[in-house]
KOLROKE-883299 format. One record per atom (N, C-alpha, C, CB): residue number from 1; atom name; x, y, z. Coordinates in Angstrom, 2 decimals, padded with zeros to 5 digits. Glycine has a CB too. Layout:
BEGIN
NUM	CA	X	Y	Z
...
***
This chain:
BEGIN
1	N	001.04	-001.19	000.07
1	CA	-000.38	000.14	000.19
1	C	000.79	001.48	000.10
1	CB	-001.67	000.16	002.32
2	N	000.74	001.87	-001.18
2	CA	001.31	003.33	-001.02
2	C	001.31	004.41	000.21
2	CB	000.70	003.99	-001.94
3	N	002.64	005.04	001.06
3	CA	002.29	005.96	001.76
3	C	001.70	007.06	001.67
3	CB	002.90	006.15	002.12
4	N	000.67	007.65	002.46
4	CA	-000.18	008.99	002.45
4	C	000.65	010.26	002.85
4	CB	-001.45	008.86	003.51
5	N	001.67	010.05	001.93
5	CA	002.86	011.36	002.28
5	C	002.18	012.74	002.71
5	CB	003.86	011.81	000.77
6	N	001.06	013.31	002.04
6	CA	000.76	014.27	002.61
6	C	000.03	014.16	004.16
6	CB	000.09	014.85	001.66
7	N	-000.58	013.09	004.76
7	CA	-000.56	013.07	006.03
7	C	000.37	012.82	006.87
7	CB	-001.22	012.50	006.29
8	N	001.67	012.40	006.31
8	CA	002.70	012.21	006.94
8	C	003.37	013.43	007.38
8	CB	003.43	011.47	006.26
9	N	003.26	014.38	006.26
9	CA	004.15	015.40	006.36
9	C	002.92	016.55	006.99
9	CB	005.00	015.76	004.74
10	N	001.82	016.36	006.69
10	CA	000.89	017.26	007.73
10	C	001.04	017.53	009.15
10	CB	-000.31	016.75	007.79
11	N	001.73	016.22	009.78
11	CA	001.96	016.36	011.23
11	C	003.46	016.71	011.51
11	CB	001.55	015.03	011.98
12	N	003.74	017.79	010.76
12	CA	005.02	018.58	011.08
12	C	005.79	018.48	012.57
12	CB	004.63	020.05	010.89
13	N	005.11	018.54	013.59
13	CA	005.88	018.23	014.88
13	C	006.65	016.77	015.26
13	CB	004.87	018.44	015.92
14	N	006.21	015.90	014.01
14	CA	006.75	014.40	014.47
14	C	008.02	014.45	013.49
14	CB	005.52	012.88	014.14
15	N	008.35	015.46	012.59
15	CA	009.35	015.01	011.30
15	C	010.75	015.36	011.87
15	CB	009.05	015.96	009.68
16	N	011.79	014.27	011.53
16	CA	013.28	014.30	011.94
16	C	014.06	015.67	011.10
16	CB	014.05	012.67	011.46
17	N	014.36	016.57	011.55
17	CA	015.25	017.60	010.90
17	C	016.76	017.16	010.66
17	CB	015.25	018.87	011.81
18	N	017.26	015.93	011.19
18	CA	018.91	015.41	011.11
18	C	019.20	014.72	009.43
18	CB	019.20	013.89	012.54
19	N	020.20	015.89	008.88
19	CA	020.47	015.79	007.85
19	C	021.10	014.46	007.88
19	CB	021.08	016.84	007.42
20	N	020.94	013.76	006.57
20	CA	021.64	012.58	006.13
20	C	022.93	012.67	006.66
20	CB	021.69	012.40	004.66
21	N	023.73	011.60	007.27
21	CA	025.32	011.10	007.37
21	C	026.16	011.77	006.21
21	CB	025.47	009.33	007.20
22	N	025.49	011.04	005.13
22	CA	026.26	011.34	003.57
22	C	026.37	012.45	003.36
22	CB	025.68	010.92	002.33
23	N	025.15	013.72	003.27
23	CA	025.11	015.19	003.16
23	C	026.17	015.65	004.06
23	CB	023.71	015.82	003.52
24	N	026.22	015.45	005.15
24	CA	026.98	015.99	006.04
24	C	028.17	015.84	005.67
24	CB	026.80	015.61	007.19
25	N	028.68	014.53	004.92
25	CA	030.16	014.70	004.73
25	C	030.32	014.94	003.30
25	CB	031.03	013.46	005.19
26	N	029.56	015.14	002.63
26	CA	029.73	015.43	001.35
26	C	029.98	017.09	001.43
26	CB	028.44	014.90	000.47
27	N	028.97	017.56	002.35
27	CA	029.29	019.12	002.26
27	C	030.43	019.74	003.07
27	CB	028.08	019.88	002.71
28	N	030.94	018.71	003.73
28	CA	032.52	018.95	004.27
28	C	033.12	018.83	003.31
28	CB	033.19	018.08	005.29
29	N	033.26	018.40	002.47
29	CA	034.85	017.99	001.09
29	C	034.17	019.19	000.06
29	CB	034.92	015.62	-000.08
30	N	033.12	019.76	-000.06
30	CA	033.31	020.88	-001.20
30	C	032.91	021.88	-000.85
30	CB	032.74	020.76	-002.42
31	N	033.30	023.13	-001.26
31	CA	032.96	024.74	-001.14
31	C	031.09	024.71	-001.35
31	CB	033.96	025.85	-002.73
32	N	030.54	025.42	-000.94
32	CA	029.16	025.37	-000.91
32	C	028.67	026.32	-002.28
32	CB	028.61	025.94	000.63
33	N	028.17	025.74	-003.00
33	CA	027.58	026.35	-004.23
33	C	026.07	025.81	-004.78
33	CB	028.64	026.11	-005.36
34	N	025.50	025.30	-005.97
34	CA	024.11	025.10	-006.04
34	C	023.65	023.47	-005.68
34	CB	023.68	025.55	-007.53
35	N	022.86	023.54	-005.04
35	CA	022.52	021.89	-004.57
35	C	020.85	022.15	-005.14
35	CB	022.75	021.39	-002.33
36	N	020.87	020.59	-005.14
36	CA	019.05	020.19	-005.62
36	C	018.88	018.93	-004.70
36	CB	018.67	019.64	-007.68
37	N	018.18	019.16	-003.93
37	CA	017.15	018.18	-003.08
37	C	015.74	017.42	-003.79
37	CB	016.56	019.16	-001.87
38	N	016.31	016.17	-004.36
38	CA	015.07	015.69	-004.80
38	C	014.26	014.88	-003.81
38	CB	015.28	014.92	-005.94
39	N	012.96	014.81	-003.93
39	CA	012.32	014.30	-003.18
39	C	012.54	014.93	-001.63
39	CB	012.58	013.00	-003.42
40	N	012.77	016.05	-001.87
40	CA	013.12	016.77	-000.32
40	C	012.22	016.51	001.21
40	CB	012.93	018.46	-000.59
41	N	011.24	015.82	001.09
41	CA	010.48	015.74	002.10
41	C	010.32	017.16	002.98
41	CB	011.00	014.63	002.83
42	N	010.35	016.99	004.02
42	CA	010.17	018.29	005.04
42	C	011.52	019.27	004.97
42	CB	009.98	017.71	006.79
43	N	012.50	018.70	003.75
43	CA	013.72	019.52	003.99
43	C	014.88	019.35	005.02
43	CB	013.26	020.66	004.24
44	N	015.04	018.36	005.50
44	CA	016.10	017.71	006.52
44	C	017.57	018.10	006.16
44	CB	016.01	016.03	006.50
45	N	017.84	017.72	005.00
45	CA	018.99	017.91	003.86
45	C	019.04	019.17	003.31
45	CB	018.85	017.01	002.68
46	N	017.82	020.30	002.67
46	CA	018.08	021.31	002.52
46	C	018.19	022.28	003.28
46	CB	017.63	021.49	001.94
47	N	017.60	022.26	004.50
47	CA	017.86	023.33	005.70
47	C	019.36	023.00	006.12
47	CB	016.70	023.14	007.14
48	N	019.78	021.97	006.15
48	CA	021.12	021.96	006.69
48	C	022.15	022.46	005.41
48	CB	021.47	020.36	007.28
49	N	022.25	022.38	004.33
49	CA	023.20	022.78	003.23
49	C	022.88	024.68	003.37
49	CB	022.66	021.85	001.41
50	N	021.40	024.96	003.61
50	CA	020.98	026.23	003.01
50	C	022.07	026.91	004.48
50	CB	018.83	026.59	002.86
51	N	021.82	026.00	005.37
51	CA	022.51	026.76	006.84
51	C	024.02	027.11	006.34
51	CB	022.61	025.49	008.48
52	N	024.78	025.97	005.65
52	CA	026.16	026.21	005.31
52	C	026.27	027.11	004.54
52	CB	026.83	025.26	004.83
53	N	025.25	027.61	003.94
53	CA	025.82	028.65	002.67
53	C	025.34	028.15	001.37
53	CB	027.57	028.73	002.54
54	N	025.04	027.02	000.97
54	CA	024.52	026.48	-000.48
54	C	023.12	027.45	-000.75
54	CB	024.08	024.54	-000.43
55	N	022.80	027.34	-002.08
55	CA	022.02	027.83	-002.90
55	C	021.24	026.84	-003.28
55	CB	022.58	028.44	-003.83
56	N	019.99	026.45	-002.74
56	CA	019.36	025.13	-002.69
56	C	017.95	025.52	-003.15
56	CB	019.42	024.37	-001.18
57	N	017.58	024.55	-004.34
57	CA	016.46	024.04	-004.89
57	C	016.17	022.54	-004.46
57	CB	016.59	024.19	-006.33
58	N	015.04	022.40	-003.47
58	CA	014.22	021.57	-003.12
58	C	012.81	021.16	-003.64
58	CB	014.19	021.85	-002.17
59	N	012.59	020.16	-004.22
59	CA	011.27	019.68	-005.01
59	C	010.64	018.39	-004.29
59	CB	011.67	019.26	-006.68
60	N	009.21	018.21	-004.24
60	CA	008.66	017.23	-003.53
60	C	007.12	016.86	-004.27
60	CB	008.61	017.75	-001.98
61	N	006.84	015.59	-004.20
61	CA	005.30	016.00	-004.76
61	C	004.44	016.02	-003.83
61	CB	004.65	015.10	-005.76
62	N	004.83	016.27	-002.46
62	CA	003.53	016.49	-001.54
62	C	003.56	018.18	-001.24
62	CB	003.65	015.47	000.10
63	N	002.61	018.45	-001.31
63	CA	002.38	019.94	-001.29
63	C	002.35	020.03	000.64
63	CB	000.60	020.47	-002.34
64	N	001.91	019.57	001.49
64	CA	002.42	019.49	002.86
64	C	003.98	019.46	002.96
64	CB	001.85	018.25	003.53
65	N	004.43	018.55	002.43
65	CA	005.87	018.84	002.57
65	C	006.55	020.23	002.81
65	CB	006.39	018.41	001.46
66	N	006.19	020.51	001.05
66	CA	006.79	021.70	000.75
66	C	006.55	023.01	001.50
66	CB	006.53	021.90	-000.45
67	N	004.79	022.95	002.46
67	CA	004.79	023.79	003.16
67	C	005.56	023.97	004.58
67	CB	003.74	023.85	003.17
68	N	005.94	022.60	004.83
68	CA	006.55	022.42	005.82
68	C	007.70	022.96	005.76
68	CB	006.59	021.34	006.10
69	N	008.33	022.75	004.74
69	CA	010.01	023.00	004.27
69	C	009.93	025.04	004.29
69	CB	010.44	022.04	001.97
70	N	008.89	025.41	003.41
70	CA	008.75	026.91	003.62
70	C	008.82	027.56	004.55
70	CB	007.90	027.33	003.35
71	N	008.03	027.02	005.82
71	CA	007.74	027.47	006.75
71	C	008.91	027.48	007.59
71	CB	006.73	026.94	007.13
72	N	009.80	025.98	008.04
72	CA	011.20	026.39	008.64
72	C	012.31	027.08	007.57
72	CB	011.89	025.00	009.25
73	N	012.23	027.08	006.66
73	CA	013.23	027.96	006.09
73	C	013.17	029.35	006.10
73	CB	013.38	027.68	004.92
74	N	011.47	030.04	006.38
74	CA	011.52	031.31	006.48
74	C	011.80	031.62	007.84
74	CB	010.40	031.88	006.00
75	N	011.11	030.80	008.57
75	CA	011.41	030.64	010.24
75	C	013.18	030.92	010.45
75	CB	010.90	028.72	010.87
76	N	014.04	030.11	009.83
76	CA	015.32	030.06	010.03
76	C	016.06	031.36	009.11
76	CB	015.77	028.55	009.65
77	N	015.32	031.82	008.57
77	CA	015.78	032.90	007.39
77	C	016.64	032.44	006.60
77	CB	016.37	034.13	007.80
78	N	016.62	031.00	006.24
78	CA	017.37	030.67	004.96
78	C	016.71	030.36	003.55
78	CB	018.13	029.54	005.27
79	N	016.89	031.18	002.76
79	CA	016.38	031.18	001.41
79	C	016.44	029.91	000.72
79	CB	017.04	032.11	000.64
80	N	015.55	029.13	000.37
80	CA	015.32	027.91	-000.58
80	C	014.49	027.90	-001.30
80	CB	015.13	026.87	-000.15
81	N	014.78	027.62	-002.69
81	CA	013.61	027.88	-003.71
81	C	012.81	026.30	-003.67
81	CB	014.31	028.37	-005.50
82	N	011.89	026.33	-002.92
82	CA	010.92	025.07	-002.64
82	C	009.87	024.95	-003.41
82	CB	010.35	025.02	-001.36
83	N	009.46	023.68	-003.97
83	CA	008.69	023.73	-005.59
83	C	007.99	022.15	-005.23
83	CB	010.12	023.78	-007.44
84	N	006.62	022.54	-005.46
84	CA	005.56	021.19	-005.43
84	C	005.79	020.66	-007.23
84	CB	003.41	021.83	-004.96
85	N	006.79	019.12	-007.47
85	CA	006.71	018.90	-008.74
85	C	006.73	017.44	-008.63
85	CB	007.74	019.57	-009.60
86	N	006.07	016.64	-009.62
86	CA	005.77	015.47	-009.54
86	C	006.86	014.91	-010.47
86	CB	004.36	015.23	-009.82
87	N	007.95	014.23	-009.76
87	CA	009.09	013.95	-010.40
87	C	009.22	012.71	-011.54
87	CB	009.94	013.75	-009.34
88	N	008.16	011.62	-010.83
88	CA	007.25	010.47	-011.70
88	C	007.49	011.30	-013.42
88	CB	005.03	010.40	-010.97
89	N	006.41	012.21	-013.47
89	CA	005.87	012.60	-014.50
89	C	007.13	013.49	-015.43
89	CB	004.58	013.40	-014.01
90	N	008.23	013.47	-014.65
90	CA	009.27	014.28	-015.30
90	C	009.12	015.81	-015.97
90	CB	009.67	013.46	-016.30
91	N	008.06	016.36	-014.62
91	CA	007.88	017.61	-014.39
91	C	009.36	018.56	-014.05
91	CB	006.87	017.57	-013.26
92	N	010.40	018.02	-013.81
92	CA	011.40	018.58	-013.44
92	C	012.73	018.31	-014.19
92	CB	011.45	018.33	-012.23
93	N	012.75	018.99	-015.35
93	CA	014.14	018.17	-015.90
93	C	015.50	019.11	-015.03
93	CB	014.31	018.34	-018.11
94	N	016.57	018.22	-015.16
94	CA	017.59	018.59	-014.65
94	C	018.57	019.29	-015.89
94	CB	018.12	017.39	-013.89
95	N	019.10	020.35	-015.62
95	CA	020.10	020.57	-016.79
95	C	021.55	020.13	-016.37
95	CB	020.14	022.17	-017.25
96	N	022.24	019.82	-017.66
96	CA	023.67	019.00	-017.17
96	C	024.60	020.36	-016.61
96	CB	024.64	018.01	-018.76
97	N	025.01	020.13	-015.27
97	CA	026.00	020.89	-014.73
97	C	025.67	022.11	-013.92
97	CB	026.77	021.24	-015.71
98	N	024.15	021.75	-014.01
98	CA	023.40	022.81	-013.17
98	C	023.70	023.07	-011.60
98	CB	021.98	022.44	-013.24
99	N	024.07	021.80	-011.13
99	CA	024.12	021.70	-009.56
99	C	025.46	021.59	-009.29
99	CB	023.33	020.49	-008.89
100	N	026.12	021.58	-008.24
100	CA	027.20	020.92	-007.82
100	C	027.35	019.76	-006.98
100	CB	027.79	021.67	-007.37
101	N	025.58	019.84	-006.06
101	CA	025.81	018.73	-005.11
101	C	023.93	017.99	-005.51
101	CB	026.28	019.48	-003.03
102	N	023.96	017.29	-006.01
102	CA	022.41	016.51	-005.79
102	C	021.82	015.21	-004.87
102	CB	022.11	016.01	-007.07
103	N	021.02	015.75	-004.03
103	CA	020.54	014.77	-003.08
103	C	019.32	013.80	-003.31
103	CB	020.24	015.48	-001.99
104	N	019.47	012.69	-003.35
104	CA	018.32	011.84	-003.71
104	C	018.22	010.82	-002.61
104	CB	018.48	011.15	-005.15
105	N	017.58	011.02	-001.56
105	CA	017.63	009.80	-000.49
105	C	015.98	009.16	-000.25
105	CB	018.33	010.49	001.17
106	N	015.86	007.91	-000.57
106	CA	014.72	007.34	-000.28
106	C	013.73	007.84	-001.22
106	CB	014.39	007.55	001.04
107	N	013.76	008.11	-002.54
107	CA	012.81	008.65	-003.76
107	C	013.02	006.96	-004.64
107	CB	013.62	010.50	-004.83
108	N	011.61	006.92	-004.60
108	CA	011.65	005.32	-005.19
108	C	011.70	004.23	-004.22
108	CB	012.94	005.04	-006.07
***
């Protein structure tokens, strides 16, 4: 049975903001640049990267997740370009060389 992501992200107080250890490790190796967080959920990785000075674009199909991310980024003062996108429909083309770091965790 598919997970109800709208319901999951609507319960914002229960969401983990701990960035993936792999993102933390990668961010230590390269200077901040432009990052893309695919299927970003509530933005744990996007928020971490923005805090380090990355220019972050974050996309997810869940409107509730993007609302949570926008609220958290606004509250923290981190400018993150957060968009609702249906990645499975190919609605977000990724230009070659447009990003210095692309995050893709638990998508599909």
